[in-house]
C-alpha positions as CSV (number, residue, x, y, z in Angstrom):
1,M,-28.0,23.6,0.8
2,D,-26.9,27.1,0.6
3,S,-23.1,28.6,1.8
4,R,-25.0,30.3,4.8
5,E,-26.1,26.9,5.8
6,L,-22.8,25.2,5.2
7,T,-21.0,28.1,7.3
8,Y,-23.2,27.6,10.1
9,F,-22.4,23.8,10.0
10,V,-18.8,24.0,9.6
11,A,-18.7,26.5,12.7
12,V,-20.6,23.8,14.9
13,A,-18.6,20.9,13.6
14,E,-15.3,22.5,14.3
15,E,-16.3,24.2,17.5
16,L,-18.5,20.9,18.6
17,N,-20.0,23.3,20.7
18,F,-23.4,25.5,19.6
19,G,-22.7,28.3,22.4
20,R,-18.9,28.9,20.8
21,A,-20.3,28.4,17.1
22,A,-23.0,30.9,17.5
23,T,-20.3,33.6,19.2
24,R,-18.0,32.9,16.4
25,L,-20.7,33.6,13.9
26,G,-21.9,36.9,15.8
27,I,-25.4,35.1,15.9
28,A,-28.0,33.8,18.8
29,Q,-27.9,30.1,19.6
30,P,-31.5,29.3,18.7
31,P,-31.5,30.2,14.8
32,L,-28.0,28.2,14.7
33,S,-29.8,25.1,16.0
34,R,-32.9,25.4,13.9
35,T,-30.6,25.9,10.9
36,I,-28.7,22.8,11.7
37,Q,-31.9,21.0,12.3
38,Q,-33.1,21.9,9.0
39,L,-30.0,21.0,7.0
40,E,-30.5,17.5,8.5
41,R,-33.9,17.4,7.6
42,R,-33.2,18.3,4.1
43,L,-30.2,16.1,3.9
44,G,-32.2,13.1,5.3
45,V,-29.1,12.1,7.7
46,T,-28.2,13.0,11.4
47,L,-25.0,15.2,11.3
48,L,-24.5,15.8,14.9
49,T,-25.2,13.7,17.8
50,R,-26.0,15.8,20.8
51,T,-26.2,15.2,24.5
52,S,-26.6,17.8,27.5
53,R,-23.2,17.5,27.8
54,S,-21.4,17.5,24.4
55,V,-21.6,17.5,20.8
56,A,-19.9,14.8,18.3
57,L,-19.8,14.4,14.4
58,T,-21.4,11.5,13.0
59,A,-19.9,9.7,9.8
60,A,-22.4,11.8,7.6
61,G,-21.0,14.7,9.6
62,E,-17.5,14.1,9.2
63,V,-17.7,13.6,5.5
64,L,-19.9,16.9,5.1
65,L,-17.4,18.8,7.2
66,Y,-14.4,17.9,4.9
67,E,-16.6,18.3,1.6
68,G,-17.9,21.7,3.2
69,K,-15.1,23.4,3.9
70,R,-13.6,22.6,0.4
71,A,-16.4,23.9,-1.0
72,L,-16.5,27.2,1.0
73,A,-12.7,27.6,0.3
74,A,-13.8,27.3,-3.6
75,L,-16.4,30.1,-3.2
76,T,-14.0,32.1,-1.5
77,A,-11.3,31.9,-4.2
78,A,-13.9,32.3,-6.9
79,G,-14.6,35.4,-5.4
80,R,-11.2,36.6,-4.9
81,R,-10.2,35.5,-8.5
82,A,-13.3,37.5,-9.9
83,Q,-12.0,40.7,-7.9
84,R,-8.2,39.8,-9.4
85,A,-9.7,39.7,-12.7
86,G,-11.0,43.0,-12.5
87,D,-7.3,44.3,-11.4
88,P,-5.1,44.9,-14.5
89,G,-1.9,43.6,-12.4
90,L,-0.6,40.0,-11.6
91,V,0.6,38.5,-8.3
92,L,3.2,36.1,-8.4
93,A,4.2,34.2,-5.1
94,M,7.5,32.9,-4.3
95,K,9.8,32.1,-1.9
96,A,13.0,34.3,-1.4
97,N,16.0,32.8,-3.7
98,I,14.2,29.9,-5.1
99,D,13.8,31.0,-8.7
100,G,16.9,29.3,-10.1
101,D,18.2,32.7,-11.3
102,L,15.0,32.8,-13.8
103,L,13.0,35.7,-12.1
104,E,14.6,38.5,-13.9
105,K,14.3,36.9,-17.4
106,I,11.0,35.8,-16.9
107,L,9.8,39.2,-15.9
108,A,12.1,40.6,-18.9
109,Q,10.3,38.2,-21.4
110,F,6.9,38.8,-20.2
111,A,7.4,42.8,-20.3
112,A,7.8,42.3,-24.1
113,D,4.8,40.6,-24.8
114,P,1.6,42.8,-25.7
115,A,-0.4,41.2,-23.0
116,A,2.0,42.5,-20.4
117,V,0.7,44.0,-17.4
118,E,2.2,45.0,-13.9
119,V,3.3,42.1,-11.7
120,E,3.5,42.0,-8.2
121,V,6.1,39.7,-6.9
122,R,5.1,38.7,-3.2
123,I,7.9,36.8,-1.3
124,G,6.5,34.5,1.5
125,G,7.5,32.0,3.9
126,I,7.9,28.4,3.3
127,G,4.5,26.8,2.3
128,E,2.6,29.9,2.0
129,Q,2.9,30.4,-1.9
130,G,0.4,27.2,-2.7
131,V,-2.1,28.7,-0.1
132,L,-1.9,32.4,-1.9
133,L,-2.5,30.5,-4.9
134,R,-5.5,28.3,-3.9
135,S,-6.9,31.1,-2.1
136,G,-6.9,33.4,-4.9
137,E,-4.8,35.9,-3.4
138,A,-2.1,35.1,-6.1
139,D,-2.7,34.5,-9.8
140,A,0.6,32.3,-10.3
141,A,3.4,30.9,-8.1
142,L,6.8,29.3,-8.4
143,L,7.3,26.2,-6.4
144,R,9.6,23.8,-5.9
145,L,8.5,20.0,-6.6
146,P,8.5,17.4,-4.8
147,H,8.9,19.4,-1.5
148,E,5.5,21.8,-2.5
149,D,2.4,20.4,-3.2
150,A,1.1,21.1,-6.8
151,D,-2.3,19.0,-6.5
152,G,-5.3,20.3,-8.2
153,L,-2.8,22.9,-10.0
154,A,-1.5,23.2,-13.5
155,Y,1.8,24.1,-13.7
156,E,4.8,24.3,-16.2
157,E,8.3,22.7,-15.3
158,L,11.2,25.4,-15.8
159,L,14.4,23.8,-14.3
160,T,15.4,20.9,-12.7
161,E,18.6,20.7,-10.3
162,P,20.4,18.8,-7.9
163,D,20.1,19.5,-4.2
164,V,23.4,20.7,-2.4
165,A,24.6,21.0,0.9
166,V,24.3,24.2,2.5
167,L,26.9,24.6,5.2
168,P,29.0,27.1,7.2
169,R,32.6,27.7,6.1
170,T,33.6,26.0,9.6
171,H,31.9,22.9,9.1
172,R,34.1,19.6,8.7
173,L,32.8,19.3,5.2
174,A,32.8,22.5,3.7
175,D,36.3,21.9,2.2
176,R,35.3,18.7,0.3
177,E,34.9,18.4,-3.3
178,S,31.7,16.6,-2.9
179,I,30.0,14.3,-0.5
180,T,27.2,11.8,-0.2
181,M,23.9,11.6,1.9
182,S,26.0,9.1,4.4
183,D,28.5,11.8,5.0
184,L,25.5,14.2,6.5
185,S,24.3,11.2,8.8
186,G,24.2,12.6,12.2
187,E,23.5,16.2,11.0
188,Q,20.5,18.1,12.3
189,L,18.3,18.8,9.1
190,P,15.5,21.2,9.3
191,Y,11.7,20.6,8.7
192,W,9.0,22.7,7.4
193,P,5.6,23.9,8.4
194,G,3.3,20.9,7.3
195,S,6.1,18.2,7.4
196,P,6.7,16.0,10.5
197,P,9.1,16.8,12.9
198,N,12.5,15.1,12.4
199,G,14.6,16.2,15.6
200,G,15.9,19.4,13.9
201,P,15.0,23.0,14.2
202,L,11.5,24.3,12.6
203,V,12.0,26.7,9.7
204,R,9.6,29.1,8.5
205,D,11.5,31.2,6.0
206,A,14.8,31.3,4.0
207,A,16.5,34.0,6.5
208,Q,15.6,32.0,9.4
209,L,17.3,29.1,7.8
210,M,20.4,30.8,6.8
211,Q,20.8,32.1,10.4
212,L,20.7,28.5,11.7
213,I,23.2,27.3,9.1
214,S,25.4,30.0,10.2
215,L,25.0,29.4,13.9
216,G,25.9,25.8,13.4
217,R,22.4,24.4,14.8
218,T,21.6,22.5,11.0
219,V,22.7,21.8,7.5
220,A,20.4,22.3,4.8
221,L,19.9,20.4,1.5
222,L,18.9,23.2,-1.1
223,P,18.9,23.6,-5.1
224,A,22.2,24.2,-6.5
225,S,21.4,27.8,-7.7
226,V,20.9,28.8,-3.8
227,R,24.9,29.4,-3.9
228,H,24.4,32.8,-5.8
229,H,22.6,34.1,-3.1
230,L,24.5,32.6,0.1
231,R,26.1,34.8,3.0
232,T,29.7,35.1,2.9
233,D,30.1,32.6,5.8
234,L,28.1,29.9,4.1
235,T,29.2,27.5,1.5
236,T,27.6,24.7,-0.9
237,V,29.1,21.4,-1.4
238,P,27.6,18.8,-4.2
239,V,25.9,15.9,-2.8
240,T,26.5,13.2,-5.5
241,D,23.4,10.9,-4.5
242,A,20.9,13.7,-3.4
243,A,17.6,14.0,-4.8
244,T,16.7,16.7,-7.7
245,T,14.0,19.3,-7.4
246,T,12.1,21.0,-10.1
247,L,11.1,24.4,-10.2
248,V,7.7,24.9,-11.9
249,I,5.2,28.1,-12.0
250,A,1.7,26.9,-11.3
251,W,-1.6,28.7,-11.4
252,S,-5.4,27.6,-10.9
253,P,-6.9,25.3,-13.7
254,D,-9.8,27.4,-13.5
255,A,-8.0,31.0,-14.6
256,R,-8.9,32.2,-17.9
257,S,-6.4,35.6,-17.7
258,R,-4.9,36.1,-21.0
259,S,-2.3,38.2,-18.9
260,L,-1.6,35.2,-16.8
261,A,-1.3,32.9,-19.9
262,A,1.3,35.3,-21.4
263,L,3.4,35.1,-18.3
264,V,3.4,31.5,-18.2
265,Q,4.5,31.3,-21.6
266,A,7.4,34.0,-20.7
267,A,8.6,31.5,-17.9
268,V,8.7,28.7,-20.3
269,T,10.5,30.9,-23.0
270,A,12.9,32.0,-20.1
271,S,13.8,28.6,-18.8
272,P,16.6,26.6,-19.9
273,S,14.9,23.6,-21.4
274,A,12.8,26.4,-23.3
275,G,10.0,23.7,-23.8
276,P,6.5,23.4,-22.1
277,H,6.1,20.1,-19.9
278,R,2.3,21.1,-18.7
279,S,0.8,18.7,-16.5
280,T,-2.4,19.2,-14.2
281,R,-2.9,17.4,-11.2
282,T,-6.0,17.2,-9.4
283,A,-5.9,16.4,-5.7
């Protein structure tokens, strides 16, 4: 099975229509149909059931669609990582203001290393950092666990801190020295792309979140270090029974860049714990 056959099959499996799949691929329908038939004969299974009115996946087809998409994504990411290996710089992906005030220290520590290269810090929306890393568009990413997915990535833990409530200064709880989770009962909490709706607003980036909090449309539980970056109309209150979040620097376990290894080591050295906690997860 080659990547062309897999690409053709994924297009048909996602569209469940040979005509639309052919248009999507920019080819005629007959060669597409022949390719799928050849693939089925080679594998010895039926991947699609076809009638004059519909196309449906068989159990084998569902498995191949899932595995095929992963394989094609891995091929694309491998190509991008190869291209990035020829680029003398590194790309570090992160969300705004989630670095626990470590970014400047990390970059300064890295700059002192003989393997240092230019680092492009790419600020993105919520949930984008893992996508950039897995697709090969970024070399490393700063992620917050457990809120972001690190499965299949290698990472080093840098900082663990409690969540605090971020509130407008006019909020009924804003003047409290501390609160508990029960004090937030009835408050609208936001939800993020990829998470189930909870009745609160969908938030895609930090600027949107802060604006919604300022307007009184939501409150949020965020890492304690966010207080250093708040607008003047917002405040934080400790939540005594809130969960903790851990800042990590993550990278692909397949990466072999000396400069990337130096960046990771710089991040570990700059962290308050000043010690490695490497853990590789497999999806």
